[in-house]
MDAnalysis code that builds the backbone (N, CA, C; Angstrom):
import MDAnalysis as mda
import numpy as np

u = mda.Universe.empty(519, n_residues=173, atom_resindex=np.repeat(np.arange(173), 3), trajectory=True)
u.add_TopologyAttr("name", ["N", "CA", "C"] * 173)
u.add_TopologyAttr("resid", np.arange(1, 174))
u.add_TopologyAttr("resname", ["MET", "ILE", "ARG", "ASN", "VAL", "VAL", "GLY", "SER", "VAL", "LEU", "ALA", "LEU", "ALA", "GLY", "ALA", "THR", "ALA", "ALA", "VAL", "TRP", "SER", "PRO", "PHE", "ARG", "ALA", "TRP", "TYR", "ASP", "GLY", "ARG", "HIS", "GLY", "ARG", "THR", "TYR", "GLN", "ILE", "ASP", "ASP", "LEU", "PHE", "THR", "GLY", "ILE", "THR", "ASP", "ALA", "ARG", "ALA", "GLU", "VAL", "ILE", "GLY", "SER", "ILE", "LEU", "LEU", "PRO", "PHE", "ALA", "PHE", "ALA", "ALA", "LEU", "LEU", "THR", "LEU", "VAL", "GLY", "VAL", "VAL", "PHE", "ARG", "SER", "ARG", "TRP", "PRO", "VAL", "ALA", "LEU", "ALA", "GLY", "LEU", "VAL", "VAL", "LEU", "GLY", "PHE", "THR", "VAL", "LEU", "TRP", "MET", "VAL", "ARG", "VAL", "GLY", "GLN", "VAL", "GLU", "ASP", "GLY", "LEU", "GLY", "ILE", "GLY", "SER", "ASP", "GLY", "ARG", "GLY", "LEU", "GLY", "THR", "GLY", "VAL", "ALA", "LEU", "ALA", "LEU", "GLY", "GLY", "GLY", "VAL", "LEU", "LEU", "LEU", "LEU", "GLY", "ALA", "LEU", "VAL", "MET", "SER", "GLY", "ARG", "PRO", "LYS", "PRO", "ARG", "ALA", "THR", "ARG", "VAL", "ASP", "GLY", "PRO", "ARG", "THR", "ARG", "PRO", "SER", "GLY", "GLY", "PRO", "PRO", "THR", "ARG", "PRO", "SER", "GLU", "GLY", "PRO", "PRO", "ASP", "SER", "PRO", "PRO", "PRO", "GLU", "ASP", "ARG", "PRO"])
u.atoms.positions = np.array([
    [-0.873, -0.980, -13.463],
    [-0.349, -0.695, -12.142],
    [0.348, 0.658, -12.120],
    [1.168, 0.925, -13.163],
    [1.884, 2.195, -13.228],
    [0.906, 3.349, -13.337],
    [-0.167, 3.147, -14.117],
    [-1.160, 4.210, -14.268],
    [-1.809, 4.541, -12.933],
    [-2.083, 3.530, -12.112],
    [-2.676, 3.793, -10.804],
    [-1.715, 4.546, -9.904],
    [-0.437, 4.219, -9.963],
    [0.548, 4.908, -9.123],
    [0.680, 6.366, -9.546],
    [0.822, 6.601, -10.844],
    [0.969, 7.974, -11.337],
    [-0.308, 8.772, -11.058],
    [-1.471, 8.172, -11.317],
    [-2.737, 8.840, -11.040],
    [-2.919, 9.147, -9.565],
    [-2.498, 8.231, -8.723],
    [-2.606, 8.446, -7.279],
    [-1.689, 9.574, -6.817],
    [-0.484, 9.629, -7.357],
    [0.447, 10.711, -6.990],
    [-0.119, 12.059, -7.435],
    [-0.643, 12.120, -8.657],
    [-1.255, 13.368, -9.134],
    [-2.440, 13.768, -8.261],
    [-3.282, 12.793, -7.918],
    [-4.458, 13.084, -7.105],
    [-4.068, 13.550, -5.701],
    [-3.091, 12.900, -5.108],
    [-2.672, 13.304, -3.764],
    [-2.001, 14.672, -3.776],
    [-1.247, 14.976, -4.828],
    [-0.654, 16.312, -4.948],
    [-1.744, 17.362, -5.117],
    [-2.770, 17.052, -5.889],
    [-3.882, 17.980, -6.064],
    [-4.653, 18.200, -4.779],
    [-4.887, 17.140, -4.022],
    [-5.590, 17.275, -2.747],
    [-4.773, 18.090, -1.762],
    [-3.459, 17.885, -1.765],
    [-2.587, 18.663, -0.882],
    [-2.634, 20.144, -1.233],
    [-2.564, 20.450, -2.518],
    [-2.627, 21.848, -2.955],
    [-3.968, 22.473, -2.590],
    [-5.050, 21.713, -2.742],
    [-6.373, 22.238, -2.430],
    [-6.526, 22.521, -0.936],
    [-6.028, 21.637, -0.096],
    [-6.153, 21.850, 1.351],
    [-5.218, 22.963, 1.829],
    [-4.103, 23.119, 1.174],
    [-3.150, 24.163, 1.558],
    [-3.617, 25.553, 1.099],
    [-4.406, 25.609, 0.039],
    [-4.788, 26.890, -0.560],
    [-5.529, 27.840, 0.386],
    [-6.441, 27.405, 1.270],
    [-7.102, 28.370, 2.147],
    [-6.160, 29.056, 3.146],
    [-4.977, 28.524, 3.319],
    [-4.023, 29.130, 4.243],
    [-3.121, 30.141, 3.539],
    [-3.375, 30.380, 2.280],
    [-2.645, 31.369, 1.492],
    [-3.583, 32.532, 1.177],
    [-3.036, 33.627, 0.683],
    [-3.846, 34.794, 0.327],
    [-4.683, 34.487, -0.907],
    [-5.987, 34.849, -0.834],
    [-6.880, 34.616, -1.962],
    [-7.168, 35.909, -2.713],
    [-7.503, 36.964, -1.992],
    [-7.804, 38.226, -2.667],
    [-7.440, 39.386, -1.751],
    [-6.654, 40.306, -2.283],
    [-6.184, 41.487, -1.541],
    [-5.550, 41.117, -0.201],
    [-4.841, 40.021, -0.153],
    [-4.143, 39.600, 1.054],
    [-5.002, 38.849, 2.050],
    [-6.298, 38.735, 1.800],
    [-7.189, 38.008, 2.708],
    [-7.078, 36.516, 2.436],
    [-6.830, 35.761, 3.480],
    [-6.661, 34.319, 3.357],
    [-8.004, 33.635, 3.102],
    [-7.931, 32.513, 2.416],
    [-9.138, 31.771, 2.077],
    [-9.862, 31.214, 3.287],
    [-9.146, 30.946, 4.347],
    [-9.798, 30.365, 5.527],
    [-10.690, 31.379, 6.241],
    [-10.632, 32.646, 5.858],
    [-11.473, 33.656, 6.497],
    [-12.803, 33.854, 5.772],
    [-12.982, 33.231, 4.608],
    [-14.253, 33.330, 3.885],
    [-15.203, 32.255, 4.388],
    [-16.412, 32.650, 4.748],
    [-17.406, 31.703, 5.224],
    [-18.003, 30.941, 4.052],
    [-18.362, 29.692, 4.296],
    [-19.015, 28.902, 3.256],
    [-20.341, 29.548, 2.873],
    [-21.053, 30.068, 3.854],
    [-22.344, 30.698, 3.603],
    [-22.207, 31.903, 2.667],
    [-21.068, 32.596, 2.740],
    [-20.848, 33.755, 1.876],
    [-20.830, 33.366, 0.402],
    [-20.453, 32.154, 0.099],
    [-20.414, 31.723, -1.293],
    [-21.812, 31.631, -1.900],
    [-22.812, 31.464, -1.075],
    [-24.176, 31.314, -1.572],
    [-25.017, 32.571, -1.370],
    [-24.629, 33.426, -0.425],
    [-25.418, 34.629, -0.147],
    [-24.709, 35.904, -0.563],
    [-23.428, 35.871, -0.728],
    [-22.661, 37.065, -1.086],
    [-21.507, 37.254, -0.114],
    [-20.374, 37.706, -0.623],
    [-19.168, 37.877, 0.186],
    [-19.341, 39.078, 1.113],
    [-18.992, 38.865, 2.392],
    [-19.036, 39.945, 3.382],
    [-17.654, 40.098, 3.996],
    [-17.519, 41.085, 4.858],
    [-16.255, 41.294, 5.564],
    [-16.132, 40.433, 6.807],
    [-17.189, 39.684, 7.146],
    [-17.172, 38.842, 8.342],
    [-16.110, 37.754, 8.179],
    [-15.410, 37.496, 9.253],
    [-14.367, 36.461, 9.259],
    [-14.968, 35.153, 9.756],
    [-14.560, 34.077, 9.175],
    [-15.080, 32.758, 9.538],
    [-14.108, 32.040, 10.456],
    [-14.661, 31.125, 11.233],
    [-13.831, 30.189, 11.961],
    [-13.269, 29.206, 10.934],
    [-12.171, 28.570, 11.260],
    [-11.533, 27.674, 10.299],
    [-12.485, 26.559, 9.876],
    [-13.262, 26.010, 10.796],
    [-14.149, 24.896, 10.465],
    [-15.322, 25.342, 9.607],
    [-15.707, 26.591, 9.651],
    [-16.816, 27.099, 8.845],
    [-16.360, 27.820, 7.594],
    [-15.087, 27.695, 7.275],
    [-14.540, 28.402, 6.121],
    [-14.563, 27.508, 4.890],
    [-14.019, 28.009, 3.799],
    [-13.992, 27.198, 2.583],
    [-12.969, 26.070, 2.669],
    [-12.271, 25.996, 3.790],
    [-11.408, 24.837, 4.018],
    [-12.229, 23.558, 4.120],
    [-13.452, 23.657, 4.617],
    [-14.289, 22.468, 4.831],
    [-14.570, 21.698, 3.539],
    [-15.035, 22.324, 2.443],
    [-15.232, 21.522, 1.230],
    [-13.929, 20.987, 0.650],
    [-12.827, 21.706, 0.859],
    [-11.544, 21.216, 0.352],
    [-11.060, 20.027, 1.180],
    [-11.321, 20.047, 2.480],
    [-10.981, 18.889, 3.317],
    [-11.849, 17.687, 2.933],
    [-13.117, 17.940, 2.612],
    [-13.995, 16.863, 2.145],
    [-13.472, 16.291, 0.826],
    [-13.008, 17.155, -0.048],
    [-12.439, 16.693, -1.322],
    [-11.186, 15.851, -1.080],
    [-10.376, 16.237, -0.091],
    [-9.190, 15.448, 0.234],
    [-9.585, 14.071, 0.771],
    [-10.647, 14.017, 1.548],
    [-11.143, 12.728, 2.048],
    [-11.645, 11.857, 0.896],
    [-12.371, 12.459, -0.044],
    [-12.804, 11.715, -1.226],
    [-11.606, 11.190, -2.018],
    [-10.564, 12.007, -2.101],
    [-9.357, 11.588, -2.816],
    [-8.725, 10.384, -2.140],
    [-8.630, 10.415, -0.824],
    [-8.051, 9.275, -0.101],
    [-8.870, 8.011, -0.319],
    [-10.189, 8.145, -0.308],
    [-11.050, 6.984, -0.555],
    [-10.803, 6.450, -1.966],
    [-10.710, 7.355, -2.935],
    [-10.462, 6.934, -4.312],
    [-9.117, 6.263, -4.498],
    [-8.094, 6.773, -3.825],
    [-6.752, 6.191, -3.955],
    [-6.690, 4.828, -3.261],
    [-7.268, 4.734, -2.086],
    [-7.224, 3.465, -1.343],
    [-7.979, 2.369, -2.090],
    [-9.153, 2.701, -2.619],
    [-9.959, 1.704, -3.314],
    [-9.694, 1.666, -4.818],
    [-8.708, 2.411, -5.277],
    [-8.324, 2.484, -6.691],
    [-9.537, 2.746, -7.578],
    [-10.302, 3.746, -7.176],
    [-11.498, 4.129, -7.919],
    [-11.330, 5.561, -8.410],
    [-11.578, 5.762, -9.674],
    [-11.364, 7.091, -10.237],
    [-12.532, 8.029, -9.994],
    [-13.739, 7.513, -9.726],
    [-14.900, 8.382, -9.557],
    [-14.819, 9.274, -8.325],
    [-14.421, 8.792, -7.151],
    [-14.280, 9.719, -6.020],
    [-13.215, 10.793, -6.257],
    [-12.155, 10.431, -6.961],
    [-11.094, 11.402, -7.253],
    [-11.620, 12.477, -8.207],
    [-12.361, 12.062, -9.212],
    [-12.938, 13.029, -10.148],
    [-13.957, 13.921, -9.447],
    [-14.754, 13.341, -8.565],
    [-15.726, 14.138, -7.802],
    [-15.008, 15.147, -6.909],
    [-13.893, 14.748, -6.317],
    [-13.116, 15.667, -5.489],
    [-12.596, 16.834, -6.327],
    [-12.136, 16.550, -7.521],
    [-11.673, 17.622, -8.406],
    [-12.795, 18.583, -8.764],
    [-13.977, 18.046, -9.014],
    [-15.115, 18.905, -9.328],
    [-15.542, 19.747, -8.132],
    [-15.453, 19.186, -6.933],
    [-15.788, 19.946, -5.720],
    [-14.818, 21.116, -5.555],
    [-13.533, 20.850, -5.698],
    [-12.529, 21.908, -5.534],
    [-12.713, 22.988, -6.594],
    [-12.828, 22.591, -7.843],
    [-13.005, 23.583, -8.909],
    [-14.334, 24.321, -8.771],
    [-15.374, 23.616, -8.397],
    [-16.687, 24.242, -8.246],
    [-16.697, 25.307, -7.168],
    [-16.154, 25.007, -5.998],
    [-16.142, 25.988, -4.918],
    [-15.201, 27.153, -5.235],
    [-14.116, 26.878, -5.933],
    [-13.195, 27.956, -6.295],
    [-13.833, 28.894, -7.308],
    [-14.476, 28.342, -8.310],
    [-15.137, 29.180, -9.316],
    [-16.307, 29.937, -8.700],
    [-17.065, 29.293, -7.821],
    [-18.154, 29.981, -7.135],
    [-17.614, 31.147, -6.312],
    [-16.504, 30.948, -5.622],
    [-15.886, 32.029, -4.857],
    [-15.463, 33.167, -5.790],
    [-14.868, 32.811, -6.936],
    [-14.426, 33.841, -7.876],
    [-15.606, 34.650, -8.413],
    [-16.731, 33.988, -8.675],
    [-17.918, 34.697, -9.151],
    [-18.424, 35.650, -8.080],
    [-18.502, 35.185, -6.840],
    [-19.017, 36.033, -5.757],
    [-18.094, 37.223, -5.469],
    [-16.810, 37.007, -5.466],
    [-15.885, 38.119, -5.236],
    [-15.917, 39.073, -6.424],
    [-16.023, 38.543, -7.615],
    [-16.131, 39.389, -8.797],
    [-17.373, 40.265, -8.767],
    [-18.472, 39.752, -8.195],
    [-19.681, 40.556, -8.062],
    [-19.485, 41.695, -7.066],
    [-18.814, 41.414, -5.968],
    [-18.600, 42.435, -4.934],
    [-17.588, 43.478, -5.401],
    [-16.524, 43.033, -6.032],
    [-15.427, 43.926, -6.419],
    [-15.601, 44.507, -7.826],
    [-16.683, 44.188, -8.512],
    [-16.908, 44.600, -9.900],
    [-15.789, 44.128, -10.811],
    [-15.379, 42.902, -10.629],
    [-14.346, 42.297, -11.463],
    [-13.188, 41.814, -10.625],
    [-12.444, 40.882, -11.196],
    [-11.268, 40.340, -10.528],
    [-10.024, 40.870, -11.219],
    [-8.998, 41.062, -10.457],
    [-7.749, 41.540, -11.031],
    [-6.558, 40.886, -10.376],
    [-5.426, 40.997, -11.049],
    [-4.169, 40.497, -10.502],
    [-3.200, 41.663, -10.530],
    [-2.689, 42.016, -9.372],
    [-1.756, 43.136, -9.301],
    [-0.393, 42.699, -8.821],
    [0.615, 43.431, -9.228],
    [1.979, 43.099, -8.806],
    [2.272, 43.574, -7.393],
    [1.394, 44.418, -6.850],
    [1.609, 44.947, -5.503],
    [0.921, 44.120, -4.419],
    [0.497, 42.904, -4.748],
    [-0.135, 42.037, -3.753],
    [-1.636, 42.207, -3.701],
    [-2.179, 43.077, -4.517],
    [-3.624, 43.272, -4.561],
    [-4.205, 42.376, -5.653],
    [-5.440, 42.001, -5.488],
    [-6.091, 41.143, -6.469],
    [-5.967, 39.676, -6.083],
    [-6.118, 38.830, -7.067],
    [-6.066, 37.386, -6.823],
    [-4.704, 36.976, -6.285],
    [-4.728, 36.084, -5.307],
    [-3.488, 35.627, -4.687],
    [-3.138, 34.196, -5.040],
    [-2.117, 33.726, -4.386],
    [-1.608, 32.384, -4.670],
    [-2.557, 31.277, -4.206],
    [-3.422, 31.577, -3.250],
    [-4.371, 30.577, -2.778],
    [-5.332, 30.139, -3.866],
    [-5.778, 31.082, -4.682],
    [-6.685, 30.748, -5.778],
    [-5.960, 29.892, -6.812],
    [-4.720, 30.245, -7.097],
    [-3.938, 29.459, -8.059],
    [-3.722, 28.036, -7.543],
    [-3.459, 27.901, -6.245],
    [-3.296, 26.556, -5.670],
    [-4.591, 25.760, -5.748],
    [-5.712, 26.405, -5.467],
    [-6.996, 25.705, -5.515],
    [-7.327, 25.275, -6.945],
    [-7.150, 26.166, -7.900],
    [-7.421, 25.809, -9.291],
    [-6.463, 24.716, -9.781],
    [-5.193, 24.866, -9.460],
    [-4.213, 23.848, -9.848],
    [-4.485, 22.514, -9.178],
    [-4.879, 22.547, -7.914],
    [-5.210, 21.312, -7.208],
    [-6.410, 20.612, -7.820],
    [-7.435, 21.383, -8.193],
    [-8.599, 20.789, -8.840],
    [-8.257, 20.161, -10.179],
    [-7.398, 20.836, -10.949],
    [-6.981, 20.289, -12.237],
    [-6.145, 19.028, -12.032],
    [-5.257, 19.036, -11.042],
    [-4.457, 17.834, -10.762],
    [-5.341, 16.663, -10.324],
    [-6.384, 16.954, -9.571],
    [-7.306, 15.886, -9.166],
    [-7.997, 15.283, -10.381],
    [-8.452, 16.130, -11.299],
    [-9.098, 15.603, -12.501],
    [-8.112, 14.836, -13.377],
    [-6.883, 15.332, -13.494],
    [-5.864, 14.601, -14.257],
    [-5.540, 13.261, -13.602],
    [-5.461, 13.261, -12.274],
    [-5.211, 12.007, -11.570],
    [-6.306, 10.993, -11.811],
    [-7.564, 11.455, -11.817],
    [-8.676, 10.540, -12.091],
    [-8.634, 10.045, -13.530],
    [-8.200, 10.903, -14.430],
    [-8.115, 10.522, -15.839],
    [-7.005, 9.495, -16.073],
    [-5.893, 9.655, -15.376],
    [-4.743, 8.761, -15.563],
    [-4.973, 7.411, -14.889],
    [-5.652, 7.415, -13.744],
    [-5.873, 6.156, -13.022],
    [-6.637, 5.169, -13.887],
    [-6.212, 3.912, -13.843],
    [-6.920, 2.891, -14.614],
    [-8.030, 2.253, -13.802],
    [-8.032, 2.465, -12.516],
    [-9.071, 1.879, -11.670],
    [-8.738, 0.454, -11.288],
    [-9.713, -0.205, -10.746],
    [-9.540, -1.598, -10.333],
    [-9.539, -2.514, -11.541],
    [-8.762, -3.589, -11.459],
    [-8.852, -4.574, -12.541],
    [-10.187, -5.311, -12.442],
    [-10.785, -5.563, -13.586],
    [-12.066, -6.268, -13.595],
    [-11.821, -7.757, -13.392],
    [-12.660, -8.399, -12.576],
    [-12.470, -9.834, -12.371],
    [-12.770, -10.580, -13.661],
    [-11.994, -11.596, -13.917],
    [-12.186, -12.394, -15.127],
    [-13.329, -13.363, -14.922],
    [-14.175, -13.437, -15.912],
    [-15.306, -14.362, -15.846],
    [-14.820, -15.762, -16.204],
    [-15.204, -16.719, -15.407],
    [-14.842, -18.104, -15.685],
    [-16.094, -18.859, -16.081],
    [-15.944, -19.732, -17.026],
    [-17.081, -20.526, -17.488],
    [-17.277, -21.709, -16.552],
    [-18.493, -21.914, -16.181],
    [-18.807, -23.024, -15.302],
    [-18.971, -24.309, -16.099],
    [-19.578, -24.229, -17.302],
    [-19.867, -25.437, -18.060],
    [-18.747, -25.786, -19.043],
    [-17.674, -25.044, -19.085],
    [-16.560, -25.338, -19.973],
    [-16.797, -24.767, -21.358],
    [-15.783, -24.827, -22.198],
    [-15.936, -24.260, -23.538],
    [-16.842, -25.133, -24.405],
    [-17.570, -24.490, -25.304],
    [-18.438, -25.229, -26.214],
    [-17.648, -25.560, -27.470],
    [-17.739, -26.809, -27.879],
    [-17.019, -27.236, -29.081],
    [-17.997, -27.858, -30.054],
    [-17.682, -27.769, -31.330],
    [-18.482, -28.387, -32.372],
    [-17.910, -29.774, -32.611],
    [-18.746, -30.743, -32.874],
    [-18.215, -32.077, -33.155],
    [-17.252, -31.994, -34.342],
    [-16.124, -32.651, -34.209],
    [-15.115, -32.565, -35.272],
    [-15.446, -33.509, -36.416],
    [-15.069, -33.108, -37.613],
    [-15.213, -33.958, -38.774],
    [-16.591, -33.937, -39.398],
    [-17.574, -33.379, -38.764],
    [-18.913, -33.387, -39.329],
    [-19.284, -32.026, -39.888],
    [-20.327, -32.015, -40.691],
    [-20.775, -30.740, -41.238],
    [-21.489, -29.935, -40.153],
    [-21.668, -28.667, -40.386],
    [-22.443, -27.877, -39.426],
    [-23.815, -28.494, -39.219],
    [-24.395, -28.246, -38.070],
    [-25.660, -28.882, -37.739],
    [-26.800, -28.397, -38.607],
    [-26.734, -27.198, -39.140],
    [-27.757, -26.685, -40.046],
    [-27.083, -26.318, -41.354],
    [-27.741, -26.545, -42.472],
    [-27.100, -26.235, -43.746],
    [-26.901, -24.745, -43.947],
    [-27.625, -23.886, -43.232],
    [-27.484, -22.446, -43.436],
    [-26.368, -21.845, -42.586],
    [-25.720, -22.687, -41.780],
    [-24.647, -22.159, -40.947],
    [-23.439, -21.833, -41.788],
    [-22.800, -20.787, -41.467],
    [-21.609, -20.354, -42.170],
    [-21.194, -19.011, -41.598],
    [-20.245, -18.361, -42.233],
    [-19.884, -17.031, -41.748],
    [-21.091, -16.095, -41.808],
    [-21.163, -15.102, -40.927],
    [-22.351, -14.250, -40.842],
    [-22.651, -13.504, -42.137],
    [-21.663, -13.178, -42.933],
    [-21.927, -12.398, -44.131],
    [-21.895, -13.258, -45.403],
    [-22.021, -14.576, -45.265],
    [-22.006, -15.445, -46.447],
    [-23.424, -15.547, -47.009],
    [-23.547, -15.812, -48.318],
    [-24.892, -15.921, -48.929],
    [-25.588, -17.178, -48.459],
    [-26.894, -17.249, -48.612],
    [-27.628, -18.469, -48.231],
    [-27.091, -19.670, -48.999],
    [-27.326, -20.918, -48.520],
    [-26.737, -22.120, -49.127],
    [-27.092, -22.296, -50.600],
    [-28.303, -21.946, -51.032],
    [-28.668, -22.190, -52.431],
    [-27.954, -21.242, -53.389],
    [-27.413, -20.116, -52.907],
    [-26.720, -19.186, -53.759],
    [-25.202, -19.423, -53.773],
    [-24.733, -20.337, -52.989],
    [-23.306, -20.607, -52.964],
    [-22.897, -21.386, -54.199],
    [-21.675, -21.185, -54.735],
    [-21.212, -21.945, -55.907],
    [-20.849, -23.367, -55.577],
])
């Protein structure tokens, strides 16, 4: 139970960080919500995206997967959400690195911003949350015909019965 609570808190914190990240600066002061999803597959352009067509959309989908995983105490949707967040963030980093001939971090606000750090951290928290969660308890199997017992006081039904690693009956002392 404790593992599910801790895993759920980690997963929800990761989903929150991932959804918040597009509203922060990603590169050279440009916010993540201005990058089009299509740009991740065709190449980064200067065109600005609407919020619904930005990279916020896969992060919102990841947050929805996280909620489903937390509600149903399933670690697979949470892990998938972490992979979605990390995948789109790394894809964005590759595309921007191609356009800018490398990525950099500058102290003057140029280069990678806090939005990328939030997205990467959120993806890692989602994966950690899925790892910590124990998932649903498995239902216990109940026997319908009751336990099987050997008749008491009698020898085994076959003379060769014994422990699995014991020698055959004729070799016993």
